[in-house]
Structures are given as C-alpha cells and as structure tokens.
All heavy atoms as TSV, in Angstrom:
chain	resi	resn	atom	element	x	y	z
A	1	MET	N	N	31.183	47.459	20.138
A	1	MET	CA	C	31.442	46.026	20.122
A	1	MET	C	C	30.142	45.230	20.055
A	1	MET	O	O	30.126	44.053	20.301
A	1	MET	CB	C	32.227	45.626	21.356
A	1	MET	CG	C	33.633	46.136	21.318
A	1	MET	SD	S	34.578	45.345	22.544
A	1	MET	CE	C	35.654	44.308	21.705
A	2	ASP	N	N	29.096	45.885	19.679
A	2	ASP	CA	C	27.816	45.211	19.538
A	2	ASP	C	C	27.730	44.465	18.204
A	2	ASP	O	O	26.970	43.525	18.074
A	2	ASP	CB	C	26.697	46.241	19.648
A	2	ASP	CG	C	25.338	45.580	19.796
A	2	ASP	OD1	O	25.300	44.486	20.400
A	2	ASP	OD2	O	24.359	46.138	19.308
A	3	LYS	N	N	28.528	44.857	17.219
A	3	LYS	CA	C	28.468	44.251	15.893
A	3	LYS	C	C	28.776	42.753	15.894
A	3	LYS	O	O	27.989	41.980	15.356
A	3	LYS	CB	C	29.445	44.968	14.951
A	3	LYS	CG	C	28.849	46.124	14.221
A	3	LYS	CD	C	28.009	45.613	13.068
A	3	LYS	CE	C	27.861	46.681	12.043
A	3	LYS	NZ	N	26.524	46.834	11.560
A	4	PRO	N	N	29.889	42.273	16.438
A	4	PRO	CA	C	30.189	40.844	16.369
A	4	PRO	C	C	29.127	39.986	17.066
A	4	PRO	O	O	28.796	38.900	16.595
A	4	PRO	CB	C	31.537	40.704	17.057
A	4	PRO	CG	C	32.151	42.049	16.971
A	4	PRO	CD	C	31.006	43.018	17.008
A	5	ASN	N	N	28.585	40.463	18.153
A	5	ASN	CA	C	27.570	39.720	18.869
A	5	ASN	C	C	26.302	39.583	18.017
A	5	ASN	O	O	25.681	38.526	17.969
A	5	ASN	CB	C	27.273	40.395	20.204
A	5	ASN	CG	C	26.705	39.429	21.208
A	5	ASN	OD1	O	26.683	38.222	20.983
A	5	ASN	ND2	N	26.217	39.963	22.314
A	6	ARG	N	N	25.940	40.672	17.335
A	6	ARG	CA	C	24.758	40.646	16.479
A	6	ARG	C	C	24.979	39.727	15.280
A	6	ARG	O	O	24.086	38.958	14.901
A	6	ARG	CB	C	24.441	42.061	16.014
A	6	ARG	CG	C	23.207	42.129	15.172
A	6	ARG	CD	C	22.827	43.567	14.884
A	6	ARG	NE	N	21.609	43.589	14.081
A	6	ARG	CZ	C	21.424	44.374	13.053
A	6	ARG	NH1	N	22.370	45.238	12.712
A	6	ARG	NH2	N	20.309	44.335	12.374
A	7	ASN	N	N	26.152	39.780	14.662
A	7	ASN	CA	C	26.463	38.923	13.529
A	7	ASN	C	C	26.450	37.449	13.928
A	7	ASN	O	O	26.012	36.594	13.159
A	7	ASN	CB	C	27.817	39.285	12.932
A	7	ASN	CG	C	27.777	40.600	12.173
A	7	ASN	OD1	O	26.702	41.069	11.805
A	7	ASN	ND2	N	28.934	41.188	11.965
A	8	ARG	N	N	26.946	37.171	15.109
A	8	ARG	CA	C	26.960	35.788	15.584
A	8	ARG	C	C	25.532	35.281	15.799
A	8	ARG	O	O	25.207	34.144	15.450
A	8	ARG	CB	C	27.757	35.694	16.887
A	8	ARG	CG	C	27.856	34.290	17.397
A	8	ARG	CD	C	28.697	34.222	18.629
A	8	ARG	NE	N	28.667	32.848	19.136
A	8	ARG	CZ	C	29.112	32.480	20.295
A	8	ARG	NH1	N	29.649	33.371	21.103
A	8	ARG	NH2	N	29.029	31.234	20.671
A	9	ARG	N	N	24.685	36.122	16.349
A	9	ARG	CA	C	23.290	35.739	16.581
A	9	ARG	C	C	22.582	35.477	15.247
A	9	ARG	O	O	21.846	34.499	15.109
A	9	ARG	CB	C	22.577	36.835	17.357
A	9	ARG	CG	C	21.160	36.438	17.748
A	9	ARG	CD	C	20.477	37.490	18.571
A	9	ARG	NE	N	21.234	37.769	19.795
A	9	ARG	CZ	C	21.203	38.922	20.443
A	9	ARG	NH1	N	20.459	39.908	20.014
A	9	ARG	NH2	N	21.911	39.101	21.533
A	10	ILE	N	N	22.825	36.318	14.258
A	10	ILE	CA	C	22.230	36.125	12.929
A	10	ILE	C	C	22.733	34.823	12.318
A	10	ILE	O	O	21.968	34.053	11.739
A	10	ILE	CB	C	22.538	37.331	12.016
A	10	ILE	CG1	C	21.793	38.566	12.512
A	10	ILE	CG2	C	22.175	37.034	10.569
A	10	ILE	CD1	C	22.167	39.848	11.792
A	11	PHE	N	N	24.025	34.548	12.462
A	11	PHE	CA	C	24.596	33.311	11.932
A	11	PHE	C	C	23.951	32.092	12.587
A	11	PHE	O	O	23.607	31.124	11.897
A	11	PHE	CB	C	26.113	33.292	12.154
A	11	PHE	CG	C	26.735	31.980	11.791
A	11	PHE	CD1	C	26.939	31.642	10.463
A	11	PHE	CD2	C	27.107	31.074	12.776
A	11	PHE	CE1	C	27.516	30.431	10.127
A	11	PHE	CE2	C	27.672	29.863	12.449
A	11	PHE	CZ	C	27.881	29.543	11.117
A	12	ILE	N	N	23.774	32.117	13.882
A	12	ILE	CA	C	23.176	30.982	14.589
A	12	ILE	C	C	21.731	30.772	14.144
A	12	ILE	O	O	21.298	29.637	13.901
A	12	ILE	CB	C	23.278	31.186	16.116
A	12	ILE	CG1	C	24.738	31.052	16.559
A	12	ILE	CG2	C	22.406	30.191	16.855
A	12	ILE	CD1	C	24.986	31.408	18.010
A	13	ILE	N	N	20.975	31.851	13.977
A	13	ILE	CA	C	19.580	31.733	13.535
A	13	ILE	C	C	19.516	31.162	12.121
A	13	ILE	O	O	18.730	30.251	11.840
A	13	ILE	CB	C	18.873	33.105	13.624
A	13	ILE	CG1	C	18.689	33.491	15.093
A	13	ILE	CG2	C	17.534	33.074	12.904
A	13	ILE	CD1	C	18.201	34.900	15.300
A	14	VAL	N	N	20.358	31.657	11.223
A	14	VAL	CA	C	20.377	31.154	9.851
A	14	VAL	C	C	20.811	29.690	9.829
A	14	VAL	O	O	20.249	28.877	9.085
A	14	VAL	CB	C	21.289	32.029	8.962
A	14	VAL	CG1	C	21.526	31.388	7.604
A	14	VAL	CG2	C	20.690	33.416	8.799
A	15	PHE	N	N	21.780	29.327	10.646
A	15	PHE	CA	C	22.249	27.946	10.715
A	15	PHE	C	C	21.143	27.008	11.199
A	15	PHE	O	O	20.917	25.945	10.620
A	15	PHE	CB	C	23.467	27.853	11.652
A	15	PHE	CG	C	23.972	26.452	11.816
A	15	PHE	CD1	C	24.685	25.834	10.803
A	15	PHE	CD2	C	23.729	25.756	12.987
A	15	PHE	CE1	C	25.154	24.534	10.955
A	15	PHE	CE2	C	24.186	24.458	13.149
A	15	PHE	CZ	C	24.903	23.848	12.125
A	16	ILE	N	N	20.417	27.408	12.223
A	16	ILE	CA	C	19.319	26.582	12.746
A	16	ILE	C	C	18.216	26.440	11.697
A	16	ILE	O	O	17.679	25.347	11.493
A	16	ILE	CB	C	18.783	27.170	14.060
A	16	ILE	CG1	C	19.820	26.980	15.173
A	16	ILE	CG2	C	17.462	26.538	14.454
A	16	ILE	CD1	C	19.482	27.680	16.463
A	17	LEU	N	N	17.880	27.515	11.001
A	17	LEU	CA	C	16.870	27.439	9.942
A	17	LEU	C	C	17.323	26.525	8.807
A	17	LEU	O	O	16.532	25.735	8.275
A	17	LEU	CB	C	16.563	28.837	9.402
A	17	LEU	CG	C	15.794	29.756	10.340
A	17	LEU	CD1	C	15.665	31.153	9.727
A	17	LEU	CD2	C	14.424	29.180	10.635
A	18	PHE	N	N	18.595	26.594	8.430
A	18	PHE	CA	C	19.125	25.741	7.371
A	18	PHE	C	C	19.064	24.267	7.768
A	18	PHE	O	O	18.643	23.427	6.982
A	18	PHE	CB	C	20.570	26.153	7.043
A	18	PHE	CG	C	21.217	25.241	6.047
A	18	PHE	CD1	C	20.903	25.337	4.700
A	18	PHE	CD2	C	22.137	24.293	6.464
A	18	PHE	CE1	C	21.513	24.490	3.780
A	18	PHE	CE2	C	22.740	23.440	5.551
A	18	PHE	CZ	C	22.426	23.552	4.202
A	19	VAL	N	N	19.467	23.953	8.984
A	19	VAL	CA	C	19.441	22.563	9.449
A	19	VAL	C	C	18.003	22.056	9.536
A	19	VAL	O	O	17.708	20.922	9.143
A	19	VAL	CB	C	20.174	22.430	10.803
A	19	VAL	CG1	C	19.942	21.071	11.431
A	19	VAL	CG2	C	21.661	22.686	10.612
A	20	ALA	N	N	17.090	22.894	9.999
A	20	ALA	CA	C	15.687	22.489	10.073
A	20	ALA	C	C	15.120	22.247	8.675
A	20	ALA	O	O	14.398	21.265	8.452
A	20	ALA	CB	C	14.877	23.555	10.793
A	21	LEU	N	N	15.436	23.110	7.728
A	21	LEU	CA	C	14.972	22.927	6.357
A	21	LEU	C	C	15.552	21.652	5.748
A	21	LEU	O	O	14.848	20.877	5.099
A	21	LEU	CB	C	15.354	24.139	5.502
A	21	LEU	CG	C	14.946	24.081	4.036
A	21	LEU	CD1	C	13.421	24.118	3.926
A	21	LEU	CD2	C	15.576	25.220	3.267
A	22	PHE	N	N	16.827	21.392	5.966
A	22	PHE	CA	C	17.475	20.190	5.454
A	22	PHE	C	C	16.855	18.942	6.073
A	22	PHE	O	O	16.612	17.940	5.373
A	22	PHE	CB	C	18.976	20.246	5.742
A	22	PHE	CG	C	19.735	19.148	5.101
A	22	PHE	CD1	C	20.114	19.251	3.771
A	22	PHE	CD2	C	20.083	18.006	5.797
A	22	PHE	CE1	C	20.821	18.241	3.150
A	22	PHE	CE2	C	20.783	16.980	5.197
A	22	PHE	CZ	C	21.151	17.100	3.871
A	23	ALA	N	N	16.565	18.971	7.362
A	23	ALA	CA	C	15.931	17.828	8.026
A	23	ALA	C	C	14.531	17.586	7.468
A	23	ALA	O	O	14.133	16.443	7.220
A	23	ALA	CB	C	15.876	18.057	9.531
A	24	TYR	N	N	13.777	18.651	7.223
A	24	TYR	CA	C	12.433	18.510	6.662
A	24	TYR	C	C	12.480	17.923	5.253
A	24	TYR	O	O	11.711	17.021	4.923
A	24	TYR	CB	C	11.719	19.867	6.639
A	24	TYR	CG	C	10.404	19.802	5.905
A	24	TYR	CD1	C	9.302	19.173	6.470
A	24	TYR	CD2	C	10.272	20.343	4.625
A	24	TYR	CE1	C	8.095	19.093	5.793
A	24	TYR	CE2	C	9.076	20.261	3.938
A	24	TYR	CZ	C	7.992	19.644	4.523
A	24	TYR	OH	O	6.810	19.550	3.847
A	25	ILE	N	N	13.391	18.405	4.417
A	25	ILE	CA	C	13.512	17.886	3.053
A	25	ILE	C	C	13.940	16.423	3.082
A	25	ILE	O	O	13.420	15.600	2.318
A	25	ILE	CB	C	14.494	18.752	2.234
A	25	ILE	CG1	C	13.881	20.124	1.976
A	25	ILE	CG2	C	14.872	18.082	0.929
A	25	ILE	CD1	C	14.819	21.124	1.352
A	26	SER	N	N	14.861	16.069	3.962
A	26	SER	CA	C	15.304	14.672	4.069
A	26	SER	C	C	14.160	13.768	4.503
A	26	SER	O	O	13.968	12.679	3.948
A	26	SER	CB	C	16.451	14.555	5.071
A	26	SER	OG	O	17.537	15.326	4.655
A	27	TYR	N	N	13.387	14.192	5.465
A	27	TYR	CA	C	12.246	13.398	5.926
A	27	TYR	C	C	11.208	13.244	4.820
A	27	TYR	O	O	10.663	12.173	4.604
A	27	TYR	CB	C	11.611	14.050	7.159
A	27	TYR	CG	C	10.337	13.370	7.575
A	27	TYR	CD1	C	10.369	12.137	8.210
A	27	TYR	CD2	C	9.103	13.947	7.299
A	27	TYR	CE1	C	9.192	11.499	8.582
A	27	TYR	CE2	C	7.924	13.313	7.658
A	27	TYR	CZ	C	7.975	12.089	8.305
A	27	TYR	OH	O	6.816	11.464	8.656
A	28	ASP	N	N	10.944	14.322	4.105
A	28	ASP	CA	C	9.963	14.282	3.029
A	28	ASP	C	C	10.407	13.326	1.924
A	28	ASP	O	O	9.608	12.523	1.431
A	28	ASP	CB	C	9.755	15.686	2.476
A	28	ASP	CG	C	8.631	15.758	1.474
A	28	ASP	OD1	O	7.548	15.213	1.782
A	28	ASP	OD2	O	8.828	16.352	0.396
A	29	MET	N	N	11.673	13.379	1.551
A	29	MET	CA	C	12.181	12.481	0.514
A	29	MET	C	C	12.138	11.026	0.967
A	29	MET	O	O	11.776	10.141	0.192
A	29	MET	CB	C	13.612	12.862	0.133
A	29	MET	CG	C	13.705	14.122	-0.682
A	29	MET	SD	S	15.388	14.635	-0.992
A	29	MET	CE	C	16.011	13.262	-1.928
A	30	SER	N	N	12.490	10.774	2.214
A	30	SER	CA	C	12.512	9.388	2.692
A	30	SER	C	C	11.110	8.813	2.845
A	30	SER	O	O	10.908	7.615	2.704
A	30	SER	CB	C	13.263	9.285	4.018
A	30	SER	OG	O	12.542	9.946	5.041
A	31	SER	N	N	10.128	9.653	3.105
A	31	SER	CA	C	8.763	9.140	3.243
A	31	SER	C	C	8.128	8.847	1.889
A	31	SER	O	O	7.180	8.075	1.812
A	31	SER	CB	C	7.899	10.128	4.018
A	31	SER	OG	O	7.703	11.310	3.273
A	32	ARG	N	N	8.650	9.431	0.820
A	32	ARG	CA	C	8.083	9.217	-0.511
A	32	ARG	C	C	8.774	8.110	-1.281
A	32	ARG	O	O	8.324	7.757	-2.369
A	32	ARG	CB	C	8.162	10.500	-1.337
A	32	ARG	CG	C	7.283	11.600	-0.809
A	32	ARG	CD	C	7.557	12.879	-1.567
A	32	ARG	NE	N	6.863	13.992	-0.969
A	32	ARG	CZ	C	5.804	14.572	-1.491
A	32	ARG	NH1	N	5.317	14.127	-2.619
A	32	ARG	NH2	N	5.231	15.582	-0.892
A	33	THR	N	N	9.868	7.578	-0.782
A	33	THR	CA	C	10.601	6.543	-1.504
A	33	THR	C	C	10.532	5.224	-0.756
A	33	THR	O	O	10.172	5.170	0.414
A	33	THR	CB	C	12.075	6.941	-1.688
A	33	THR	OG1	O	12.653	7.175	-0.408
A	33	THR	CG2	C	12.208	8.185	-2.535
A	34	THR	N	N	10.884	4.170	-1.457
A	34	THR	CA	C	10.890	2.831	-0.883
A	34	THR	C	C	12.307	2.279	-0.944
A	34	THR	O	O	12.994	2.447	-1.958
A	34	THR	CB	C	9.952	1.911	-1.693
A	34	THR	OG1	O	8.663	2.504	-1.728
A	34	THR	CG2	C	9.854	0.549	-1.072
A	35	ALA	N	N	12.716	1.624	0.099
A	35	ALA	CA	C	14.038	1.008	0.117
A	35	ALA	C	C	14.089	-0.101	-0.930
A	35	ALA	O	O	13.083	-0.770	-1.178
A	35	ALA	CB	C	14.335	0.455	1.503
A	36	PRO	N	N	15.243	-0.341	-1.551
A	36	PRO	CA	C	15.333	-1.356	-2.599
A	36	PRO	C	C	14.912	-2.749	-2.127
A	36	PRO	O	O	14.350	-3.516	-2.891
A	36	PRO	CB	C	16.806	-1.353	-2.993
A	36	PRO	CG	C	17.308	-0.020	-2.592
A	36	PRO	CD	C	16.494	0.396	-1.395
A	37	TRP	N	N	15.172	-3.089	-0.885
A	37	TRP	CA	C	14.825	-4.422	-0.402
A	37	TRP	C	C	13.336	-4.559	-0.085
A	37	TRP	O	O	12.858	-5.638	0.162
A	37	TRP	CB	C	15.664	-4.802	0.815
A	37	TRP	CG	C	15.598	-3.779	1.922
A	37	TRP	CD1	C	14.686	-3.723	2.911
A	37	TRP	CD2	C	16.467	-2.668	2.124
A	37	TRP	NE1	N	14.923	-2.640	3.720
A	37	TRP	CE2	C	16.018	-1.986	3.273
A	37	TRP	CE3	C	17.595	-2.196	1.448
A	37	TRP	CZ2	C	16.649	-0.851	3.742
A	37	TRP	CZ3	C	18.216	-1.072	1.936
A	37	TRP	CH2	C	17.743	-0.415	3.067
A	38	ASN	N	N	12.571	-3.466	-0.120
A	38	ASN	CA	C	11.131	-3.531	0.136
A	38	ASN	C	C	10.287	-3.404	-1.126
A	38	ASN	O	O	9.074	-3.490	-1.057
A	38	ASN	CB	C	10.713	-2.419	1.104
A	38	ASN	CG	C	11.128	-2.716	2.519
A	38	ASN	OD1	O	11.305	-3.867	2.888
A	38	ASN	ND2	N	11.297	-1.680	3.309
A	39	LYS	N	N	10.916	-3.195	-2.282
A	39	LYS	CA	C	10.141	-2.963	-3.496
A	39	LYS	C	C	9.271	-4.154	-3.893
A	39	LYS	O	O	8.121	-3.957	-4.250
A	39	LYS	CB	C	11.062	-2.545	-4.634
A	39	LYS	CG	C	11.508	-1.103	-4.449
A	39	LYS	CD	C	12.198	-0.565	-5.647
A	39	LYS	CE	C	12.584	0.875	-5.349
A	39	LYS	NZ	N	13.099	1.573	-6.454
A	40	PRO	N	N	9.746	-5.403	-3.863
A	40	PRO	CA	C	8.846	-6.509	-4.216
A	40	PRO	C	C	7.656	-6.618	-3.264
A	40	PRO	O	O	6.537	-6.905	-3.696
A	40	PRO	CB	C	9.728	-7.743	-4.131
A	40	PRO	CG	C	11.112	-7.254	-4.276
A	40	PRO	CD	C	11.108	-5.869	-3.682
A	41	LYS	N	N	7.877	-6.370	-2.000
A	41	LYS	CA	C	6.784	-6.429	-1.035
A	41	LYS	C	C	5.744	-5.354	-1.344
A	41	LYS	O	O	4.544	-5.597	-1.271
A	41	LYS	CB	C	7.307	-6.236	0.385
A	41	LYS	CG	C	8.210	-7.343	0.858
A	41	LYS	CD	C	8.752	-7.022	2.232
A	41	LYS	CE	C	9.856	-7.978	2.606
A	41	LYS	NZ	N	10.539	-7.580	3.803
A	42	GLN	N	N	6.215	-4.167	-1.704
A	42	GLN	CA	C	5.300	-3.075	-2.006
A	42	GLN	C	C	4.508	-3.396	-3.272
A	42	GLN	O	O	3.310	-3.137	-3.345
A	42	GLN	CB	C	6.077	-1.779	-2.183
A	42	GLN	CG	C	5.155	-0.588	-2.407
A	42	GLN	CD	C	5.913	0.683	-2.657
A	42	GLN	OE1	O	7.052	0.651	-3.110
A	42	GLN	NE2	N	5.304	1.808	-2.382
A	43	LEU	N	N	5.142	-3.995	-4.271
A	43	LEU	CA	C	4.447	-4.333	-5.502
A	43	LEU	C	C	3.405	-5.417	-5.245
A	43	LEU	O	O	2.302	-5.368	-5.795
A	43	LEU	CB	C	5.447	-4.802	-6.557
A	43	LEU	CG	C	4.895	-5.072	-7.945
A	43	LEU	CD1	C	4.239	-3.810	-8.497
A	43	LEU	CD2	C	5.992	-5.537	-8.860
A	44	ASN	N	N	3.705	-6.376	-4.389
A	44	ASN	CA	C	2.727	-7.416	-4.049
A	44	ASN	C	C	1.532	-6.835	-3.316
A	44	ASN	O	O	0.407	-7.277	-3.512
A	44	ASN	CB	C	3.380	-8.496	-3.182
A	44	ASN	CG	C	3.773	-9.691	-4.021
A	44	ASN	OD1	O	3.336	-9.835	-5.152
A	44	ASN	ND2	N	4.608	-10.533	-3.454
A	45	ARG	N	N	1.746	-5.859	-2.463
A	45	ARG	CA	C	0.628	-5.240	-1.754
A	45	ARG	C	C	-0.231	-4.422	-2.703
A	45	ARG	O	O	-1.454	-4.396	-2.600
A	45	ARG	CB	C	1.140	-4.349	-0.623
A	45	ARG	CG	C	1.537	-5.122	0.616
A	45	ARG	CD	C	1.856	-4.154	1.701
A	45	ARG	NE	N	3.012	-3.362	1.285
A	45	ARG	CZ	C	4.039	-3.072	2.057
A	45	ARG	NH1	N	4.048	-3.454	3.300
A	45	ARG	NH2	N	5.048	-2.375	1.623
A	46	ALA	N	N	0.403	-3.750	-3.658
A	46	ALA	CA	C	-0.345	-2.902	-4.582
A	46	ALA	C	C	-1.116	-3.740	-5.601
A	46	ALA	O	O	-2.278	-3.478	-5.875
A	46	ALA	CB	C	0.604	-1.952	-5.297
A	47	MET	N	N	-0.447	-4.751	-6.158
A	47	MET	CA	C	-1.083	-5.600	-7.175
A	47	MET	C	C	-0.773	-7.059	-6.855
A	47	MET	O	O	0.272	-7.566	-7.262
A	47	MET	CB	C	-0.550	-5.247	-8.559
A	47	MET	CG	C	-0.898	-3.856	-9.010
A	47	MET	SD	S	-0.335	-3.487	-10.674
A	47	MET	CE	C	1.424	-3.636	-10.530
A	48	PRO	N	N	-1.621	-7.726	-6.102
A	48	PRO	CA	C	-1.353	-9.131	-5.766
A	48	PRO	C	C	-1.227	-9.967	-7.038
A	48	PRO	O	O	-1.997	-9.827	-7.973
A	48	PRO	CB	C	-2.575	-9.539	-4.952
A	48	PRO	CG	C	-3.158	-8.271	-4.456
A	48	PRO	CD	C	-2.834	-7.235	-5.490
A	49	GLY	N	N	-0.210	-10.816	-7.050
A	49	GLY	CA	C	0.024	-11.676	-8.201
A	49	GLY	C	C	0.869	-11.038	-9.280
A	49	GLY	O	O	1.097	-11.643	-10.323
A	50	ALA	N	N	1.331	-9.809	-9.076
A	50	ALA	CA	C	2.116	-9.130	-10.108
A	50	ALA	C	C	3.529	-9.690	-10.182
A	50	ALA	O	O	4.110	-9.743	-11.258
A	50	ALA	CB	C	2.175	-7.629	-9.836
A	51	THR	N	N	4.074	-10.114	-9.066
A	51	THR	CA	C	5.420	-10.672	-9.071
A	51	THR	C	C	5.326	-12.185	-8.989
A	51	THR	O	O	4.484	-12.723	-8.279
A	51	THR	CB	C	6.251	-10.144	-7.884
A	51	THR	OG1	O	5.565	-10.452	-6.681
A	51	THR	CG2	C	6.445	-8.651	-7.976
A	52	PRO	N	N	6.209	-12.869	-9.690
A	52	PRO	CA	C	6.165	-14.336	-9.637
A	52	PRO	C	C	6.619	-14.844	-8.271
A	52	PRO	O	O	7.363	-14.162	-7.561
A	52	PRO	CB	C	7.130	-14.756	-10.732
A	52	PRO	CG	C	8.046	-13.599	-10.907
A	52	PRO	CD	C	7.246	-12.371	-10.570
A	53	ASP	N	N	6.158	-16.019	-7.910
A	53	ASP	CA	C	6.607	-16.630	-6.667
A	53	ASP	C	C	8.089	-16.935	-6.766
A	53	ASP	O	O	8.651	-17.042	-7.861
A	53	ASP	CB	C	5.823	-17.916	-6.388
A	53	ASP	CG	C	4.352	-17.639	-6.135
A	53	ASP	OD1	O	4.056	-16.527	-5.673
A	53	ASP	OD2	O	3.533	-18.531	-6.407
A	54	SER	N	N	8.716	-17.112	-5.631
A	54	SER	CA	C	10.154	-17.356	-5.640
A	54	SER	C	C	10.490	-18.700	-6.274
A	54	SER	O	O	11.570	-18.898	-6.781
A	54	SER	CB	C	10.706	-17.291	-4.214
A	54	SER	OG	O	10.080	-18.295	-3.429
A	55	ASP	N	N	9.543	-19.641	-6.283
A	55	ASP	CA	C	9.786	-20.960	-6.835
A	55	ASP	C	C	9.001	-21.129	-8.131
A	55	ASP	O	O	8.217	-22.056	-8.292
A	55	ASP	CB	C	9.385	-22.020	-5.806
A	55	ASP	CG	C	9.979	-23.383	-6.134
A	55	ASP	OD1	O	10.811	-23.444	-7.051
A	55	ASP	OD2	O	9.580	-24.351	-5.482
A	56	SER	N	N	9.210	-20.236	-9.089
A	56	SER	CA	C	8.419	-20.252	-10.308
A	56	SER	C	C	8.769	-21.435	-11.204
A	56	SER	O	O	7.960	-21.879	-11.999
A	56	SER	CB	C	8.586	-18.940	-11.065
A	56	SER	OG	O	9.926	-18.780	-11.446
A	57	LEU	N	N	10.011	-21.970	-11.102
A	57	LEU	CA	C	10.372	-23.125	-11.924
A	57	LEU	C	C	9.563	-24.352	-11.522
A	57	LEU	O	O	9.125	-25.119	-12.375
A	57	LEU	CB	C	11.869	-23.415	-11.808
A	57	LEU	CG	C	12.776	-22.384	-12.469
A	57	LEU	CD1	C	14.229	-22.743	-12.228
A	57	LEU	CD2	C	12.490	-22.285	-13.952
A	58	LEU	N	N	9.358	-24.546	-10.246
A	58	LEU	CA	C	8.565	-25.673	-9.779
A	58	LEU	C	C	7.124	-25.530	-10.247
A	58	LEU	O	O	6.502	-26.506	-10.664
A	58	LEU	CB	C	8.617	-25.760	-8.249
A	58	LEU	CG	C	7.812	-26.883	-7.604
A	58	LEU	CD1	C	8.344	-28.239	-8.046
A	58	LEU	CD2	C	7.883	-26.762	-6.098
A	59	LEU	N	N	6.604	-24.332	-10.252
A	59	LEU	CA	C	5.244	-24.093	-10.706
A	59	LEU	C	C	5.101	-24.451	-12.185
A	59	LEU	O	O	4.167	-25.133	-12.583
A	59	LEU	CB	C	4.865	-22.625	-10.479
A	59	LEU	CG	C	3.466	-22.203	-10.923
A	59	LEU	CD1	C	2.428	-22.906	-10.070
A	59	LEU	CD2	C	3.312	-20.719	-10.811
A	60	ASP	N	N	6.068	-24.037	-13.017
A	60	ASP	CA	C	6.005	-24.338	-14.451
A	60	ASP	C	C	6.127	-25.833	-14.713
A	60	ASP	O	O	5.482	-26.378	-15.601
A	60	ASP	CB	C	7.101	-23.579	-15.202
A	60	ASP	CG	C	6.826	-22.090	-15.252
A	60	ASP	OD1	O	5.678	-21.704	-15.002
A	60	ASP	OD2	O	7.764	-21.341	-15.519
A	61	SER	N	N	6.993	-26.514	-13.975
A	61	SER	CA	C	7.179	-27.941	-14.226
A	61	SER	C	C	5.962	-28.740	-13.775
A	61	SER	O	O	5.697	-29.813	-14.314
A	61	SER	CB	C	8.443	-28.451	-13.505
A	61	SER	OG	O	8.263	-28.340	-12.123
A	62	LEU	N	N	5.190	-28.251	-12.840
A	62	LEU	CA	C	3.994	-28.973	-12.423
A	62	LEU	C	C	2.861	-28.826	-13.430
A	62	LEU	O	O	1.977	-29.657	-13.494
A	62	LEU	CB	C	3.529	-28.470	-11.049
A	62	LEU	CG	C	4.396	-28.860	-9.876
A	62	LEU	CD1	C	3.869	-28.202	-8.593
A	62	LEU	CD2	C	4.433	-30.355	-9.697
A	63	LEU	N	N	2.885	-27.753	-14.227
A	63	LEU	CA	C	1.839	-27.545	-15.203
A	63	LEU	C	C	1.994	-28.463	-16.417
A	63	LEU	O	O	1.036	-28.730	-17.126
A	63	LEU	CB	C	1.825	-26.085	-15.650
A	63	LEU	CG	C	1.384	-25.081	-14.587
A	63	LEU	CD1	C	1.512	-23.661	-15.130
A	63	LEU	CD2	C	-0.031	-25.343	-14.131
A	64	GLU	N	N	3.203	-28.943	-16.666
A	64	GLU	CA	C	3.451	-29.829	-17.787
A	64	GLU	C	C	2.986	-31.237	-17.465
A	64	GLU	O	O	3.255	-31.753	-16.380
A	64	GLU	CB	C	4.956	-29.869	-18.083
A	64	GLU	CG	C	5.321	-29.219	-19.367
A	64	GLU	CD	C	6.818	-29.290	-19.584
A	64	GLU	OE1	O	7.375	-30.390	-19.656
A	64	GLU	OE2	O	7.411	-28.214	-19.646
A	65	GLU	N	N	2.319	-31.864	-18.409
A	65	GLU	CA	C	1.880	-33.242	-18.172
A	65	GLU	C	C	3.009	-34.191	-18.519
A	65	GLU	O	O	3.701	-34.014	-19.522
A	65	GLU	CB	C	0.659	-33.544	-19.028
A	65	GLU	CG	C	-0.579	-32.888	-18.503
A	65	GLU	CD	C	-1.813	-33.348	-19.263
A	65	GLU	OE1	O	-1.817	-34.493	-19.757
A	65	GLU	OE2	O	-2.757	-32.564	-19.349
A	66	VAL	N	N	3.189	-35.214	-17.719
A	66	VAL	CA	C	4.215	-36.221	-17.962
A	66	VAL	C	C	3.581	-37.334	-18.765
A	66	VAL	O	O	2.539	-37.872	-18.412
A	66	VAL	CB	C	4.780	-36.754	-16.626
A	66	VAL	CG1	C	5.818	-37.828	-16.886
A	66	VAL	CG2	C	5.337	-35.614	-15.804
A	67	LYS	N	N	4.230	-37.713	-19.879
A	67	LYS	CA	C	3.694	-38.787	-20.721
A	67	LYS	C	C	4.231	-40.132	-20.341
A	67	LYS	O	O	5.273	-40.368	-19.952
A	67	LYS	CB	C	4.017	-38.516	-22.179
A	67	LYS	CG	C	3.261	-37.307	-22.680
A	67	LYS	CD	C	3.583	-37.094	-24.120
A	67	LYS	CE	C	2.850	-35.854	-24.606
A	67	LYS	NZ	N	3.096	-35.574	-25.977
C-alpha cells in the first residue's frame, strides 16, 4: 500500500511546481506590459511632448491671428 501514498506525493510536488511556474510567468508578463490606462503617461515620460495636450483645440485657436 505504499504505491498510492507515493503517487500522491509526486502529484503534490508536480502541482506545486506547476503553480510556482505559472505564478512566475504571470509576474514576468505583468512586469513587461503596461496597463491601457497608463500608456499615455508612459509615452510622455519616454518622449516629452510626443502626445498632444488634452486641450489641443484651444492651443490651435490661439495660434491663429484674429483680423
């Protein structure tokens, strides 16, 4: 009756290794990606001035001279 006990122990070890590997891959993927709501902020930090200001229409209308 040593067989079922040994098989159970092997299953538990394999299960723990699988969960640890899955957790590591998930952490690695999440650290390399950016959430969609943070992408403009990240682009501004990388290249200041790359994204237009939120009020770009006001900026364009101020550049036009009024006759």
